[in-house]
C-alpha positions as CSV (number, residue, x, y, z in Angstrom):
1,M,-5.2,-8.8,-25.2
2,K,-2.1,-10.9,-25.9
3,I,-2.6,-14.3,-27.5
4,S,-0.1,-16.0,-24.7
5,F,-2.4,-14.5,-22.1
6,L,-5.5,-16.0,-23.8
7,K,-3.7,-19.3,-24.1
8,D,-2.7,-19.5,-20.6
9,N,-6.1,-18.3,-18.9
10,L,-8.4,-20.1,-21.7
11,L,-9.2,-23.1,-19.4
12,S,-10.0,-21.0,-16.5
13,M,-12.1,-18.5,-18.4
14,L,-14.0,-21.4,-19.9
15,L,-14.5,-23.2,-16.4
16,A,-15.6,-19.9,-14.9
17,S,-17.9,-19.3,-17.6
18,I,-19.7,-23.0,-17.3
19,F,-19.8,-22.5,-13.8
20,L,-21.3,-19.2,-13.5
21,G,-23.6,-19.9,-16.2
22,G,-24.8,-22.9,-14.7
23,I,-25.4,-21.3,-11.5
24,M,-27.5,-18.3,-12.9
25,H,-29.3,-20.9,-14.5
26,I,-30.1,-22.9,-11.4
27,F,-30.8,-19.9,-9.4
28,S,-33.2,-18.5,-11.9
29,T,-35.0,-21.6,-12.2
30,Y,-35.6,-22.2,-8.5
31,F,-36.0,-18.6,-7.8
32,E,-39.7,-19.3,-6.8
33,F,-38.5,-21.8,-3.8
34,F,-37.0,-18.9,-2.0
35,D,-39.4,-17.4,0.2
36,N,-37.4,-14.1,0.5
37,K,-36.1,-12.1,-2.3
38,V,-33.1,-11.0,-0.3
39,L,-32.2,-14.7,0.6
40,F,-32.2,-15.5,-3.1
41,Y,-29.7,-12.5,-3.5
42,I,-27.4,-13.5,-0.5
43,A,-27.4,-17.2,-1.8
44,L,-26.4,-16.0,-5.4
45,A,-23.7,-13.7,-4.1
46,I,-22.2,-16.2,-1.9
47,T,-22.0,-18.7,-4.8
48,I,-20.7,-16.6,-7.5
49,Y,-17.9,-15.0,-5.3
50,G,-17.3,-18.7,-3.8
51,F,-16.0,-19.5,-7.3
52,W,-13.6,-16.5,-7.3
53,F,-12.5,-16.9,-3.6
54,I,-12.3,-20.7,-3.2
55,I,-12.5,-22.8,-6.6
56,N,-10.4,-20.6,-8.7
57,P,-7.4,-20.4,-6.3
58,L,-7.4,-24.2,-6.4
59,L,-7.7,-24.5,-10.2
60,N,-5.2,-21.7,-10.5
61,V,-2.6,-24.1,-9.1
62,I,-4.0,-27.6,-9.7
63,L,-4.5,-27.0,-13.4
64,S,-1.5,-24.8,-14.3
65,K,1.8,-26.4,-15.2
66,K,3.5,-22.9,-15.0
67,H,3.2,-22.8,-11.1
68,L,6.1,-24.3,-9.3
69,R,5.9,-24.9,-5.6
70,D,9.1,-23.8,-3.6
71,Y,9.4,-26.3,-0.7
72,N,12.7,-24.6,0.6
73,I,10.9,-21.5,1.2
74,E,7.8,-23.4,2.7
75,N,10.1,-25.3,5.1
76,Q,11.9,-21.8,5.9
77,L,8.4,-20.4,6.9
78,K,7.5,-23.6,8.9
79,T,10.5,-22.8,11.1
80,E,9.0,-19.5,11.7
81,N,5.6,-20.6,12.6
82,Q,3.9,-19.7,9.2
83,N,2.4,-22.7,7.3
84,F,1.7,-21.6,3.7
85,K,2.1,-22.9,0.2
86,V,4.2,-20.8,-2.0
87,Y,4.3,-21.1,-5.7
88,F,6.3,-19.3,-8.3
89,T,4.7,-18.6,-11.8
90,D,5.8,-17.0,-15.1
91,K,2.1,-16.3,-15.6
92,M,2.6,-12.7,-14.4
93,S,5.5,-10.4,-13.9
94,S,6.9,-8.3,-11.2
95,N,3.8,-9.2,-8.9
96,A,3.0,-11.4,-5.9
97,I,-0.7,-12.5,-4.7
98,A,-2.3,-14.1,-1.6
99,T,-5.3,-16.1,-2.4
100,G,-7.7,-18.8,-1.2
101,I,-9.8,-18.7,2.1
102,I,-9.9,-22.4,2.9
103,P,-7.6,-22.9,6.2
104,F,-5.6,-25.9,4.7
105,Y,-5.0,-24.1,1.4
106,K,-4.2,-20.4,1.7
107,I,-1.5,-19.9,-1.0
108,I,0.9,-17.3,-2.0
109,I,1.8,-16.9,-5.9
110,I,4.9,-14.8,-6.7
111,S,6.2,-14.1,-10.2
112,K,9.6,-15.9,-11.1
113,N,11.3,-12.6,-12.0
114,L,11.0,-11.4,-8.4
115,K,13.1,-14.5,-7.2
116,S,15.9,-13.4,-9.4
117,S,15.6,-9.7,-9.3
118,L,15.3,-9.2,-5.5
119,N,17.7,-10.3,-2.7
120,D,16.8,-12.5,0.0
121,A,15.6,-10.0,2.6
122,E,13.5,-8.1,-0.1
123,L,12.0,-11.3,-1.3
124,K,11.0,-12.4,2.3
125,A,9.6,-8.9,2.8
126,I,7.3,-9.7,-0.3
127,I,6.4,-13.1,1.0
128,Y,5.6,-11.6,4.5
129,H,3.6,-8.9,2.9
130,E,1.3,-11.6,1.4
131,I,1.4,-13.8,4.5
132,G,0.0,-10.5,6.1
133,H,-2.9,-10.4,4.1
134,H,-3.7,-13.9,5.1
135,K,-3.0,-13.4,8.8
136,K,-4.9,-10.5,8.9
137,N,-7.8,-12.3,7.1
138,H,-8.1,-9.8,4.3
139,I,-9.1,-12.3,1.7
140,F,-12.1,-13.6,3.8
141,T,-12.9,-10.1,4.9
142,M,-13.2,-9.2,1.1
143,Y,-15.3,-12.3,0.3
144,I,-17.8,-11.3,2.7
145,L,-17.9,-7.7,1.8
146,N,-18.3,-8.7,-1.6
147,V,-21.2,-10.6,-0.8
148,I,-22.8,-8.0,1.2
149,I,-22.2,-5.2,-1.2
150,F,-23.1,-7.5,-4.4
151,T,-26.5,-8.5,-2.4
152,T,-27.0,-4.8,-1.8
153,Y,-26.6,-3.9,-5.2
154,L,-29.1,-6.8,-6.4
155,Y,-31.8,-5.6,-4.2
156,G,-31.3,-2.1,-5.2
157,Y,-31.4,-3.0,-8.9
158,S,-34.6,-5.2,-8.2
159,L,-36.3,-2.0,-6.9
160,L,-35.4,0.2,-9.8
161,A,-36.7,-2.7,-12.2
162,D,-40.0,-3.2,-10.4
163,Y,-40.9,0.6,-10.3
164,E,-43.2,1.8,-12.9
165,F,-41.7,5.2,-14.2
166,Q,-43.9,7.9,-15.6
167,S,-41.7,8.7,-18.6
168,K,-39.1,7.5,-20.8
169,F,-36.5,10.1,-19.3
170,Y,-36.8,8.6,-15.7
171,E,-36.8,5.2,-17.2
172,G,-33.5,5.9,-19.0
173,L,-32.1,7.7,-16.0
174,S,-33.0,4.4,-13.9
175,V,-30.6,2.6,-16.4
176,F,-27.9,4.9,-15.9
177,L,-28.2,4.7,-12.0
178,S,-28.2,0.8,-12.2
179,G,-24.9,0.8,-14.2
180,A,-23.6,3.5,-11.8
181,M,-24.6,1.4,-8.8
182,F,-22.9,-1.7,-10.4
183,G,-19.5,0.1,-10.9
184,L,-19.7,1.2,-7.4
185,A,-20.7,-2.1,-5.9
186,C,-18.4,-4.4,-7.9
187,Y,-15.4,-2.2,-8.9
188,Y,-14.9,1.2,-6.7
189,I,-15.9,0.1,-3.3
190,P,-14.1,-3.4,-3.2
191,N,-10.9,-1.7,-4.8
192,K,-10.9,1.2,-2.3
193,I,-11.1,-1.4,0.7
194,L,-8.0,-3.2,-0.6
195,Y,-6.3,0.0,-0.9
196,F,-6.2,0.5,2.7
197,L,-5.5,-3.2,3.3
198,E,-2.3,-2.8,1.7
199,Y,-1.1,-0.6,4.4
200,Q,-1.7,-3.3,6.9
201,A,0.3,-5.9,4.9
202,D,3.0,-3.8,4.6
203,S,3.1,-3.4,8.4
204,F,2.8,-6.9,9.3
205,S,5.8,-7.6,6.9
206,A,7.8,-4.7,8.5
207,S,7.0,-5.9,12.1
208,I,8.0,-9.4,11.5
209,N,11.2,-8.7,9.6
210,D,12.2,-4.9,9.6
211,K,10.8,-2.0,7.8
212,E,14.0,-1.2,6.1
213,S,13.7,-4.6,3.9
214,M,10.1,-3.9,3.2
215,I,11.0,-0.3,2.1
216,K,13.7,-1.5,-0.2
217,A,11.5,-4.1,-1.5
218,L,9.1,-1.6,-2.5
219,I,11.5,0.6,-4.3
220,S,13.0,-2.5,-6.1
221,L,9.2,-3.4,-7.3
222,D,8.8,0.2,-8.4
223,K,12.0,-0.1,-10.7
224,L,11.1,-3.5,-11.9
225,T,7.4,-2.2,-12.9
226,E,9.0,1.0,-14.4
227,G,7.3,3.3,-11.8
228,K,3.9,1.9,-11.5
229,L,4.2,1.8,-7.6
230,T,5.2,5.5,-7.9
231,K,2.0,6.2,-9.6
232,G,-0.2,4.0,-7.4
233,N,-3.8,2.9,-8.6
234,I,-7.2,2.4,-7.2
235,N,-6.4,-0.7,-4.9
236,H,-2.7,0.2,-4.1
237,P,-1.4,3.5,-2.5
238,N,1.5,5.1,-4.4
239,L,5.1,4.4,-3.3
240,E,5.4,7.5,-1.3
241,K,2.5,6.8,1.1
242,R,3.3,3.2,1.7
243,I,6.9,4.5,2.8
244,A,5.5,7.1,5.0
245,N,3.1,4.5,6.4
246,L,6.2,2.2,7.2
247,E,8.1,5.0,8.5
248,N,5.4,6.3,10.9
């Protein structure tokens, strides 16, 4: 991990550790006051993911001196009935994200190099892709789904933990299964859902502007990232699939 990354994100990581550690302590202390184990897990999941989906997006901008708000772009968006806060940052490269679920603070963060590397039509296509995530309520949807999935995992884990196994083999197997459940619940399923939401965000941008601009923006991003879009990953379809989706 690069030293610069640690310096830029040290405060955020420290606050996350304090917040999540405090929450775990409080919930474990007052566990007995919950009449139902499932209600306890739901409350815990809501609070934990509330940090990542509500508090952290605010801290990400408020505490960072490297995010510069672009009022010109925001004013242009307002003329198109899109009221979103747009920030440019050098804390990431060749990327853009939509974050926040609070109605008055849904923000878009874009790496500075995209502003200088993309033409106006391509940059607008990327911005509207992120607006699409907001307009389609993708972030709120992911918040709710993560709460549901994590609650299910916690309940399943509690069943395994309470079960009395007859041999060390099955006890060891339960540890393996709990780890597999954690990976499935907290990594694989959420990321695969994001995978399909990317298609929707691409289509939203193409419907507002035009598909050619969105396709050109994706191709330019692929060049800037040295082929990362061509390869794709667990939460992003590859470039060929995204272009096919837009053309259809």
